[in-house]
C-alpha positions as CSV (number, residue, x, y, z in Angstrom):
1,X,94.6,19.2,85.0
2,X,95.6,21.5,87.8
3,X,97.8,24.4,86.8
4,X,101.1,24.9,88.5
5,X,101.0,28.0,90.6
6,X,103.7,30.5,90.0
7,X,105.3,31.9,93.1
8,X,105.4,35.7,93.5
9,X,108.9,36.9,94.2
10,X,110.1,40.0,95.9
11,X,111.4,41.3,92.6
12,X,107.9,40.9,91.1
13,X,106.4,43.0,94.0
14,X,109.1,45.7,93.8
15,X,108.6,46.0,90.0
16,X,104.9,46.4,90.3
17,X,105.1,48.9,93.2
18,X,107.7,50.9,91.2
19,X,105.5,51.0,88.2
20,X,102.5,52.2,90.2
21,X,104.7,54.8,92.0
22,X,106.1,56.1,88.7
23,X,102.6,56.4,87.2
24,X,101.4,58.4,90.2
25,X,104.5,60.6,90.2
26,X,104.0,61.4,86.6
27,X,100.4,62.5,87.2
28,X,101.5,64.7,90.2
29,X,104.3,66.3,88.1
30,X,101.8,67.1,85.3
31,X,99.5,68.9,87.7
32,X,102.1,70.6,89.9
33,X,102.7,73.7,87.7
34,X,99.0,74.8,87.3
35,X,98.4,74.4,91.0
36,X,101.5,76.5,91.9
37,X,100.4,79.2,89.5
38,X,96.8,79.2,90.8
39,X,98.1,79.4,94.4
40,X,100.3,82.4,93.6
41,X,97.5,84.2,91.7
42,X,95.1,83.5,94.6
43,X,97.6,84.8,97.1
44,X,98.1,88.0,95.3
45,X,94.3,88.5,94.9
46,X,93.9,88.0,98.7
47,X,96.7,90.4,99.5
48,X,95.2,93.1,97.3
49,X,91.7,92.6,98.8
50,X,93.2,92.8,102.4
51,X,95.1,96.0,101.3
52,X,91.9,97.6,100.0
53,X,89.9,96.6,103.1
54,X,92.6,97.9,105.4
55,X,92.9,101.2,103.5
56,X,89.2,101.7,103.7
57,X,88.9,101.0,107.4
58,X,91.9,103.3,108.0
59,X,90.2,106.3,106.5
60,X,87.3,106.1,108.9
61,X,89.5,106.0,112.0
62,X,91.8,108.9,111.1
63,X,92.1,111.4,113.9
64,X,92.1,115.1,113.0
65,X,94.0,117.3,115.5
66,X,93.3,121.1,115.3
67,X,95.7,123.5,117.1
68,X,94.6,127.1,117.8
69,X,96.6,129.9,119.2
70,X,95.0,132.0,121.7
């Protein structure tokens, strides 16, 4: 009546772990391209915003030197 228990071997564990790892790696590879593109676009937007903010603050702190001859 009792079923014989099957022993789990090292090969069984390695095969299962490899299958799980391959599944996860495939999901990561599918999402890598859009994440990289989004990061690049976000970086360029931040760079442009910082450029505009720096340009604006630079205009207010410009020193005007006037030289007169006597």
